[in-house]
N, C-alpha and C positions, 0 to 999 in steps of 0.2 A: 504494500500500500504506500502510495507516495505521501510525502510530508504534508502537503496542503489538504489532502483528503481527510486528514485527522482533525482539522479545524472545524468548529461548529459553523453552520451556515448562517448567513444574514441576508436580508432582502435589501437590495440597493438599486437606486435609480442613477446609473452612471452619467447619463446625459441630461438629467433633470427634465425628461420629456414624458414622464408617466409610464415608461417602459421599465418595470422592475424586474430584476434578475436575482436568482438565488446564487450567492457567491460565498467562498470561504472567508471567514472573518480574519483577514490577515493582520489586523491590528491586535489580535490576541497574542499575548506573550507568556512564555513559561520561563521561569528562572531556575537554574540549577541550585539545588541546596548547597550551601557552603561546604558541608561535610563531603558531598560528592565532588564538588569543584576542587577542593583541596586534597582529596583522598589520593595520595600518590600510589597507593597499592592497587588501585583499580585502573590505572593508566600506564601505558607504555609510551616512550618517546619515539618519535619518528621524524626523519628529515625528508621533507618534500623535495622530490627530484624536479629539476627544471622542466616546466611545462606540465607537470602532473596535476590533474584536477581532483577535486574531492571525490568525484564518482569513481575515478581510477583507484584511489586509495580504499574507498569503501568496498569495491569489488575484491581487491587484493586482501583486505583485512577481514571483512565480514562475509565475503562471497556474494554480495548483493550491492550493486551500484546505487540502488534506490535508497540505501541507508547513508548516503552522503550527508544528509541533514544532521545525523548524529555527530559526524566529524565536525561539521560547521558549528553546531551548537556547543559541543564540549570544548571548542577552541575559541568561543565567543566571536565568531566571524559573522558580522552583520552585513557588511558590504562585500560581496564576492570579488569585486574588482580591486578595491583598496585594501581589504583585510587579508586577502589570500596572496601568497607569493606570485608575482607576475613572471611570465616566461620572458626570454630575452627580447623578443619582438615587442611585447607589451611594454616592457620597461623602457626600451628605446623610444617608443611613441610617447610614453608618459613623460620622459625626460625632455623631449622636444616640445611637448605641450606646456610643461610647467616652467621651463627655464629658457631664456633667450640664448644662453650659452651653457649647455649641459656640462662642459668641462671647465667652467668658471669656478672661482673659489666660493665655496659655501660657508666655510668657517676655518678658524685656526685652532689647533689643539696641542697639548703637551701630555706627556705620560706622567701620572702621579708617582711620587717617590715610593709610595707604599705598594705599588704593583697591582696586579690583577686581584680584584676583590672576590670574584666567583670563578668557578671552574667550568664555564660554559663552552670553552674551546675557542677556536679561531674567530668566531663571530661575537665574542665577548669584548666589548669596548668600554667596560665599566672603569677601567684604569686610565681612560682618556678624559681630559678636562678641556672644555672649550675656553679659549682665551682670546685676548686681543692680538692683533697682527704684530704688534711691537714687543710681545713677550719673548724673552730669551728662549731659544730652541723650539719655537713654535713651528709646527708643520701645517701646511695648507691642506685642506680636505676639499676636494672638488664636489660639485653638485652630484656628479655621477657616483663618486665614491660614497657620499653620504646616503644617497638613495639605495645603492647596492647593500650597504650595511642595514638599512631599514628592511630591505627584502630578506636579508639573511636572518634577521630576528623572527620573521614570519615563517621561515622554513622549518623551524623546529616546532612540531605540533605534538599534541597528546592524543593517543588513540585509546579508546575505552577497551578494556580487556573483554574479549569475546564472551567470557562466562557471565559478565554482568549486563550484556546487551538486552536480553529479554526483560530483565527487571527495569532497566533504564527506559525502554520503550513503553512498558506498562505504566510506569510512573508518569511519563510524558503524556500518555493517552488520558490518564485520570486527571492530571492537572489542566490539560487544555480544554477539557469539558466543563471545568468548574466555572 
């Protein structure tokens, strides 16, 4: 069953012409319980491959592409374009739309004396501090590099352990009907 089929229906006149239609109430929202959201034991970490879509991952992980909504929901992806990692072509288009010079300087930064604060790997920039251009040993970071870093942050997602999937869907179904 697809994600929007789970939503209660509402009667709506889209064109304000007296022609009412029965539509899913897409304004309805369900929030994950904090215990689930923070429950590390029920999630595995996954690095999204360039160009991989939520449907691809849902098929690989759960065996059903229709369960892409579980992946989006458990990773708090609201906007599929901006919250999900872009492929190389999308990123290039995004850079060209957002910046007059994608390779221009976005900001300057230095490395903290205390070093890396977390062990997130090569996409962890928590040990970098944004500074003014005249700061000693400041390195320039281009718009492209900045946006690539932002994409790298989005690549590491959490996947719900398969043994909790039916419980998760059942709870979602109950909450969406309330």
